N, C-alpha and C positions, 0 to 999 in steps of 0.2 A: 249213247255217249252220255254219261253223267256230267254235268256242268254245274260246280259249285259257284254260283254267281253272288257276289256281294257288291252292291251299289248304292251306297259306300259301305264298308264294313265298320263295325264299332272299333274293331281293333285289328290291324294288320302287321305282323312282326316277323322277324326271323329269329330263331333261337336255336340253342345247343343243348344237350344233355350227355353228361359224362365228362371224363377228365381230359384235358388236353393230351392229344395223340391218339385218343379213342371216342372222340365225340360224335354223336349223331347230330345232324343239323336239320331243321325244320322250318317251313313256312307255315304260319297259323293265321287264320282269318276267322274273326268271331262277329256274329250279328244276327239279329231276329231270333234268337234262341238256338242258333246253330253254331257249331265249331267245326271247322275243317283243318286238318294238319296234314301236310304232304312233306315227305322226305326228300332230301337232296344232298350233294356233295357240298363240301365247304368251298371249293373253287366255283360253284354256281353261286352261291350267297356272295361272294366277292365280285364275281361278274355282273350279277344282277344290280348290286350297288354302285358300281362303276357306270354301268350302261344308263341307270336311272339318273345319276348326276349329269352325265352327258347330255341325255335327253332334256332334263330341265334347263341346263345352262342354254341350249340351242334355242328351247322356247322362250327363255329370257331375252336372248339376243334378238328374236324376232319381235319382241315388244310386248308379250303376254305378262300378266300378272303374276309372277313367280317369286317366292322369296329366294335370296340368294343363299341363305343358310336355314338351317332348320329353327322354326320357332320354339322357343323354350317351353311354352304351354304344350306343345306336342310330343315331348319327350317321354318315352316309356322305357323304363328301365325293369320293368317287372319281369318275373319268369313267365314262362310258357304257361298257358292255361292247362289244367289236368281235366280228364285223363289225356295222356299224350298217346293217341292211337293213329297211327298212320294210315290215312285213306288211300294214298297211292304213292308211289315213288316218281319224282319228276325226271322227264327225260329232256324236253326241250321249253324253253321261255320265249315270251315275245312282250314287247313294250311298244305302247302307242300313245299318242297325245291326242284326246278328244277336244278339239277346238270349240265344239258346240257346249260342251259342259265344263270346260276348262279344268279336266281331270286327266289323271294319268290312268291307262289301262294296262295292267299286268296279268298276262296268262301264263300260267305253268301246266304243260301238258303231261300227261302220263308217258312214263318210259315204255316203250313197246319192245318186247324180246325180238331180236333178230330173226328168228325163225317164225314168228308170227305173220300172218297175212294181213296186208294193209286193207285190202279189198273187202268192203262189207258184203256179207253174205246176204242173199234175198231174204232168208227166212229170219234172221236175227240181227238186222242192221245196228241195232243199239249196242249189241254185245262186242262187236267187232271194233268198235271206235274208242280211243282211248279217253279217259276222263280228262276234264279240264277244271282248274281253279282260275276263276276270273275275279278280279278286284278292280274297282273304280276308287281311286283316292285323289284327294286335293294335292296340288303341289306342294303345300306345307307338310302333309302327312307323307308325302313320297320323300322329301328331304329328311324328315325325322327317321323314317324307315332306313334311308340310306346311312346316317349316322349311327344308328345302332348296329346295322349289318357290317359296317367297317369296324367298329368296336369289338363286335362278335368275333370276326375272323382274326384281328389282330392280338385277341386274348388267348391264342393258341400256344404251342410249344415256342419257346424262343429259338432264333435261327443260329446255325453255326457261324461263327465269325469268319471262318475260311471260305465254306462253299455256299452258304446261305440255305442249306436244308435244314429242316427242324431237327432239334435235339431231343432224343428220348432221355429219360432218367438214367439211362445206362450208357448214354452216348449215342454214337451212330457211326456207319462206315463211311468216312469222309474221302470224297474222291481227290481232294486236294492233298490228303495223306497217304496216297497210292493203296487205298483200300484198308488201312489201318482203323481199328476202331478207336476213335478219340472221344474223349468225354469233355464236358464244359471245363473241368478242372485241369485237363491234361491235352489241351488242343496243340499247342506247339510241341509237345514231345512225341506225339505220334503213337503211343502205347496206352496201356490201360491203367 
């Protein structure tokens, strides 16, 4: 199982490439002359940001030294590092608070196809286990990651005012209009 471990990374960010509606989302860690880029879905970026904030808020409630908001000095609005070469696609993620080091630990595990065997084979144990990206970051860096991730997710297509689903440039099939294709200019009319 390849483990891409960054303790701590020089940089850990979420980013996207492409136009809203057809963006590809990535997590990227850089450090010690290495760059790891993993692909994931938009909802996974949003879920990671939400869970990170919840984890940090809970740690703060328990009395640890955690900033309530992202420190301005840790703001990172730069684009993803190039080349953007996906090392693997994320299936599951996990978060933990390491009280000994006062750091957040984030793990992103490679997606496994449903038809693949989860049992390690006796001959090639390392080939049958999924890859993992593991980063250890400070609470301030985690808050900065969260702020960037939330802005990234929000920068997508605007929502339909009737059903909340994302609008394409040509509109979308709105369930509130009984399946008619509505556009942002003609939402109330129910036609094209």
